[in-house]
N, C-alpha and C positions, 0 to 999 in steps of 0.2 A: 360516594363513588371514588375508588382509588385511581391514581394516575399511573400510566405506564412508566417504568423506569427507563432512563436514558440508555439505549442499547450501546454496547461496547464491542468493537470489532478488533480482533488480533490481526495485525499486518506485519509481515516479515520482510527484511531486506536480504536479497540474494544476489550473488555475483562474485567476480574475482576480487582478490585482495588488491587494494589500491585504486579502485574505481570511484571511491567517494561515498561508500555506504555509511561510514561513521560520520563523515561530514554532513551527509543528509540527515542523519540521526540528530546531530548537534543543532542543525537548523530547526528541527522539529522540537527538540528539548528546550533550548533557550535562545534560539535565533542567533547563534554564534558560529564562527568559523576559525579553525586553527590552520594557518598556512604552514604546510610541511615541505614546501618545495626546496627550502634551503637546509633541511634537516638531514642527518644521516639516516640510514635504514633503521638502525637501532633506535634512534630518537623518534622516528616516525612510528615505529611499532609501539613505543611507549605512550604515544598520544592516543592510541585506540582505547576505547572504554572497556573492552571486555564484554561478555554477554550482559546485555542490559535491556530494559524495556521502560517505556514511559507513556502515559496517557494524556491526551489533550481532547478538549471538546471542540466540535465544529457545528456551526449552524448550517442547516440544509434547507433548500427551497424547492426541492423536487415535488411535483404535483402528487398528492396522495401519499407522501412519505412522512418521515419524522421531521420535527422542527429542529432537533438537536441529536447528535450522536457523539460517541467517544471513540477515538482511534487509539489503540494501544500498539505502538510501534516497537518492534524488536530488532536488535542489532547484535550480530555475533562478535563484533569487535575483532575480527581476524581469526575466530575460532571455528571457521566453517567445517574443517575436517576433523574436529574432535568428536569421536563417535559417541561419547557419553551425552553430548548435548543435541545431537542431530535430530533424533526423534521428537524430543520435547520441544525443540525449536519450531519444527514444522507442524506439530500436532495442534489441531483446532484452529488453524489459520483460516481466516475468511478472505484474506488477500495477500498477495506477494508482489513486491516491487523487484523486478529483475533488472538490475542496474549494470550498465557498462559505461566505459569512458569513450566519448566521441573522438578522443585523441589517441585511442589505442585499439588498433585492429585486432590485436591478440585478445583483449578482453571481450571484444564482440564475438570472436570465433568460439569463445568458451561458453557462450550463452546456451547453446543447445544442451550441454551437460547439466547446467543448473536448472534449465527448464524441465528436463526429464526428472530431476530430483523433486521438483515442486509437484509435477503431475503424479508422481508415485507416492509421495508422502503427505501431500496436501491437495488431494485430487479435487476437492470442492472449492478451492480458493480461486477468486478472481485474480488474474495475472495482468500486471501493468508493466510495460516495457519503459525503462527510463534511461535516456542518454544523458549522462552527466558531463560536466566540463564544456558546456556549449560556449563558454567565454573564451576558450582556447581556439579561436577561429583559424589562426595560422598553423596550428599543429593538428588540425582535424584530419583523421585518417579514415573514418567511417562515413561513407556517403549516404545520401537519402535513398539511393537505389539499392544499396546493401540492406538498409533497414526495411524497405518495402518488400524486398524479396524474402527476407527472413520472416516477416509477418505473414506473407502469403503462404509460406511453407508450414507455419504453425499458427493457424487461425484461431488460437485460443485466447488471444490477448483482448482485454477489455479496454485498453487505451494505450497510447504512446505519448511520452512527454520528453521534450528537450529542456534540460534545466542546468543551472549552475549552483551548486551548494556554496561556492565561494562568493558569488555576487548576489545570490538569492533570486536570480532570474528564473522565472517559471515555477518557482517552488509553491507560492501561494495558489496559483492557478491549478497546479497539479493536485494539491490536497483538497481544493474545492471540488474538482471533478471527481476524485476518488470518493470523497464523502457522499456526494450525491448518488453515485452509482451503488455504493454499499447500502445506503439508506433505502433507496428505491427497490433494490433487489431483495433485501431482507423483508421489507414491508409487503411486497407481493407474495413472497414465500410464506408469510405468516398472517396473511390478511384475515383469516378466519378468527384467529385469536385476538387480533386487534379489534374486530367488530364486537366480539364478546365482551371485552373489557372496556372498550371506549366506543359505545354505540353512536356517540355524537360525531365521530370522525366521518368526513365526507368521502365515502368509498363507493358511492353508487346508491341507487334507490333501494330501500329495504321495505318489505311489507310491514305495516304497523302491527305491533303485537297487541292482542286483545286480552284483557284480564277477565277471568271468570270468578264468579262469586263463590264464596266458601259455603259448602252445604252443611 
């Protein structure tokens, strides 16, 4: 009996330049952070990775789902408006992280534009709202009330996280929750195929199959 391959999910990072998408990608890639606060704009732009993707495995514990999945995270590295990459970037995405800076009201106000792009070019993707730079408590400009109102207006979100790519706060918990939701959602959507290939999976009672003799 063959075993099911570990499922892989394409996840994209969306949001304004400077909100920390590439820093979030670096945390995902090798658990590192590059402090650009004292760099010039030119130096800051040089630290972005450019269009890139990287896969990592995650253990999941959701009832009736996979034991392990892979997440392939994509980052534009500041190339969001380059037309030649737009369609391929969004295509086949199972999830999108809509990132803004909690210390920038401007980045928050731009979210609706990026959300519409996701809905039009990756309509089947789960969307997670991510407020980055939670460590900048004194510079915070986006209130919880602002976030609640936005999520009420666009009830498409599968989750919301406050994180800091700089300090790593909330990052592990975010990926754990996203992994669980992707695994459970995909499992439910494809449960028939999973029963066929792995009948030992505990997905509910199944009638016992009877074998007939050959004539």
